[in-house]
C-alpha positions as CSV (number, residue, x, y, z in Angstrom):
1,X,23.2,55.4,-36.8
2,X,23.8,57.3,-33.0
3,X,26.1,55.6,-30.7
4,X,23.0,54.4,-28.3
5,X,21.6,52.8,-31.5
6,X,24.8,51.1,-31.9
7,X,25.1,50.1,-28.5
8,X,21.7,48.2,-28.8
9,X,22.8,46.2,-32.0
10,X,26.2,45.1,-30.1
11,X,23.6,44.6,-26.6
12,X,21.7,42.4,-28.9
13,X,24.8,40.3,-30.4
14,X,26.3,39.7,-27.1
15,X,22.6,38.2,-26.1
16,X,22.2,36.1,-28.3
17,X,26.3,34.9,-28.4
18,X,24.6,33.9,-24.6
19,X,22.0,32.2,-26.1
20,X,25.0,30.2,-28.7
21,X,27.0,29.3,-25.2
22,X,23.4,28.0,-23.4
23,X,23.0,26.1,-26.7
24,X,26.1,24.4,-26.4
25,X,26.5,23.9,-22.8
26,X,23.2,21.8,-22.4
27,X,24.4,19.9,-25.9
28,X,27.7,18.6,-23.5
29,X,25.7,17.9,-20.7
30,X,23.1,16.3,-22.7
31,X,26.1,14.1,-24.7
32,X,27.8,13.0,-21.6
33,X,24.5,12.4,-19.7
34,X,23.2,10.0,-23.2
35,X,26.8,8.3,-22.7
36,X,26.9,7.4,-18.7
37,X,23.1,6.0,-19.4
38,X,23.4,4.4,-22.8
39,X,20.7,7.1,-23.3
40,X,20.4,6.1,-27.4
41,X,17.4,8.9,-27.9
42,X,19.4,11.8,-25.9
43,X,22.5,11.0,-28.0
44,X,20.2,11.3,-31.0
45,X,18.8,14.8,-29.6
46,X,22.1,16.3,-29.4
47,X,22.9,15.3,-33.0
48,X,19.8,16.6,-34.4
49,X,20.0,19.5,-32.4
50,X,23.6,20.7,-33.5
51,X,21.6,22.1,-36.7
52,X,20.2,24.4,-34.5
53,X,23.1,25.0,-32.9
54,X,24.8,25.5,-36.4
55,X,22.2,27.9,-37.2
56,X,22.3,30.5,-35.0
57,X,26.2,30.8,-35.1
58,X,25.5,31.9,-38.4
59,X,22.5,34.2,-38.0
60,X,24.7,35.9,-35.0
61,X,27.7,36.1,-38.1
62,X,25.6,37.3,-40.2
63,X,24.7,40.1,-37.7
64,X,28.0,41.0,-36.7
65,X,29.1,41.3,-40.0
66,X,25.9,43.5,-41.3
67,X,27.2,46.3,-38.4
68,X,30.5,46.0,-39.3
69,X,29.7,46.5,-42.8
70,X,27.3,49.3,-42.2
71,X,28.4,51.3,-39.6
72,X,31.8,51.0,-39.8
73,X,32.6,50.8,-35.8
74,X,35.9,52.2,-35.0
75,X,38.6,50.9,-32.1
76,X,37.2,49.3,-28.9
77,X,33.7,49.0,-30.5
78,X,35.1,47.6,-33.8
79,X,37.0,44.7,-30.7
80,X,33.7,43.9,-29.3
81,X,32.2,43.2,-32.7
82,X,35.4,41.1,-33.9
83,X,35.6,39.5,-30.7
84,X,31.7,38.0,-30.8
85,X,32.8,36.9,-34.6
86,X,35.6,34.8,-32.8
87,X,34.0,33.6,-29.9
88,X,30.6,32.4,-31.6
89,X,33.2,29.7,-34.0
90,X,34.5,28.1,-30.7
91,X,30.8,27.7,-29.4
92,X,30.3,26.0,-32.3
93,X,33.2,24.1,-32.4
94,X,32.1,23.1,-28.6
95,X,28.5,22.3,-29.8
96,X,30.8,19.9,-32.5
97,X,33.0,18.2,-30.0
98,X,29.7,17.5,-28.2
99,X,27.8,15.8,-31.5
100,X,31.5,14.0,-31.5
101,X,30.2,12.4,-27.5
102,X,26.9,11.7,-28.7
103,X,28.5,9.6,-31.5
104,X,30.0,7.2,-29.5
105,X,27.2,6.6,-27.0
106,X,25.4,5.3,-30.4
107,X,29.1,3.2,-31.3
108,X,27.7,1.3,-27.8
109,X,24.9,0.3,-29.7
110,X,25.3,-3.9,-28.4
111,X,28.2,-3.2,-25.8
112,X,28.4,-1.8,-22.2
113,X,30.4,0.7,-21.2
114,X,33.9,-0.8,-20.5
115,X,33.5,1.1,-17.1
116,X,31.7,3.6,-15.0
117,X,32.0,6.7,-15.9
118,X,33.7,8.6,-13.2
119,X,36.5,11.2,-14.3
120,X,34.6,11.9,-17.7
121,X,31.8,13.2,-15.8
122,X,34.2,15.7,-13.9
123,X,35.9,16.5,-17.0
124,X,32.6,17.7,-18.2
125,X,31.5,19.4,-15.5
126,X,34.8,21.4,-15.2
127,X,34.6,22.3,-18.7
128,X,31.1,23.5,-18.2
129,X,31.9,25.7,-15.4
130,X,34.8,27.0,-17.5
131,X,32.2,28.1,-20.2
132,X,29.8,29.6,-18.1
133,X,32.2,31.9,-16.0
134,X,34.0,32.5,-19.5
135,X,30.5,33.6,-21.0
136,X,29.8,35.7,-17.7
137,X,33.5,37.3,-18.0
138,X,32.7,38.3,-21.7
139,X,29.5,39.6,-20.0
140,X,31.0,41.9,-17.8
141,X,34.1,43.0,-20.1
142,X,36.5,41.4,-16.8
143,X,40.1,40.7,-18.3
144,X,41.3,39.3,-14.5
145,X,38.7,36.3,-14.1
146,X,38.9,35.3,-18.2
147,X,42.6,35.1,-17.5
148,X,42.5,33.0,-14.0
149,X,39.4,30.8,-15.9
150,X,41.9,29.9,-18.8
151,X,44.2,28.7,-16.1
152,X,42.0,26.1,-15.0
153,X,42.6,24.1,-18.1
154,X,45.4,22.5,-16.1
155,X,42.9,21.0,-14.5
156,X,40.9,19.8,-17.4
157,X,44.0,18.1,-18.4
158,X,45.2,16.6,-15.6
159,X,41.8,14.5,-15.7
160,X,42.9,14.0,-19.3
161,X,46.2,12.2,-17.9
162,X,44.2,10.3,-15.6
163,X,42.2,9.1,-18.0
164,X,44.3,8.3,-20.8
165,X,46.6,6.3,-18.1
166,X,43.8,3.9,-16.7
167,X,42.1,3.1,-20.1
168,X,45.5,2.1,-21.1
169,X,45.9,0.1,-18.6
170,X,42.8,-1.7,-19.5
171,X,43.9,-2.3,-23.1
172,X,47.0,-3.8,-21.7
173,X,45.5,-6.3,-19.8
174,X,42.5,-7.4,-22.2
175,X,43.1,-6.4,-26.0
176,X,39.3,-7.4,-26.2
177,X,38.9,-3.7,-24.7
178,X,40.8,-2.0,-26.6
179,X,37.8,-0.7,-29.2
180,X,36.0,0.5,-25.9
181,X,38.7,1.9,-23.7
182,X,38.9,3.9,-27.3
183,X,35.8,5.2,-27.8
184,X,36.0,6.5,-24.1
185,X,39.8,7.9,-24.8
186,X,38.2,9.6,-28.0
187,X,35.4,11.1,-25.0
188,X,38.2,12.0,-22.8
189,X,39.8,14.3,-25.9
190,X,36.7,16.0,-26.9
191,X,36.1,17.5,-23.4
192,X,40.0,18.3,-23.0
193,X,39.3,19.9,-26.4
194,X,36.0,22.1,-25.2
195,X,38.2,23.8,-22.3
196,X,40.5,24.5,-25.0
197,X,37.8,26.3,-26.9
198,X,37.0,28.1,-23.6
199,X,40.3,29.3,-23.4
200,X,40.2,30.8,-26.4
201,X,36.9,32.4,-25.5
202,X,38.9,33.8,-22.2
203,X,41.7,35.0,-24.9
204,X,39.0,37.0,-27.0
205,X,37.3,38.9,-23.7
206,X,41.3,39.9,-22.6
207,X,41.1,40.9,-26.8
208,X,38.3,42.9,-26.4
209,X,39.1,44.5,-23.0
210,X,42.5,45.6,-23.8
211,X,43.5,45.1,-27.7
212,X,45.8,42.4,-27.1
213,X,45.7,39.3,-28.8
214,X,47.8,37.2,-26.7
215,X,48.0,33.0,-25.8
216,X,47.0,32.9,-21.8
217,X,47.6,29.4,-20.8
218,X,49.5,27.2,-23.8
219,X,48.4,23.8,-23.7
220,X,51.0,21.0,-24.5
221,X,48.1,18.9,-26.5
């Protein structure tokens, strides 16, 4: 395959990655909205849509492997395709975390939220913002923005700590709140893990551009 044709294949893969990224970004938003509003139909929609997310991931994976197998790209071309294979796994896992949040919404079927949500939506918005900008860096092959975005994971970790301390206070004050507090803590954990997955994506951006696979921001969790 001439190089220009190969570049078209690679561009198509990039486009598909952005589609998958948009799908999981929406899933996270829908999941946190379903929880905040106790919207059970919305939560079920996130869970059902995960099959489409998984299908898109496998579709991209098959295309990328076919390009590697048939074209045997070298050097930076090979890194670009390998980076895509890693990134789609992280994106698919972000979708799984969204499903986890949606399932927690359904667990509230006969119970009200323990408290109005404040920090959890903030965590979700920060993680989603990081995701969108990480994908922009992926498209632009931008190393420094990718490094900077990964450092912002610390902000999500700080919010997680804040949520943890607050929910622990509820549990200590009233043992009857333990179940609902634990559910919200699981949500916070999923959001924290989403930000970790975005950090992984940033590391793949750096790898594609430089050939170096390094941990940008080592989480303590």
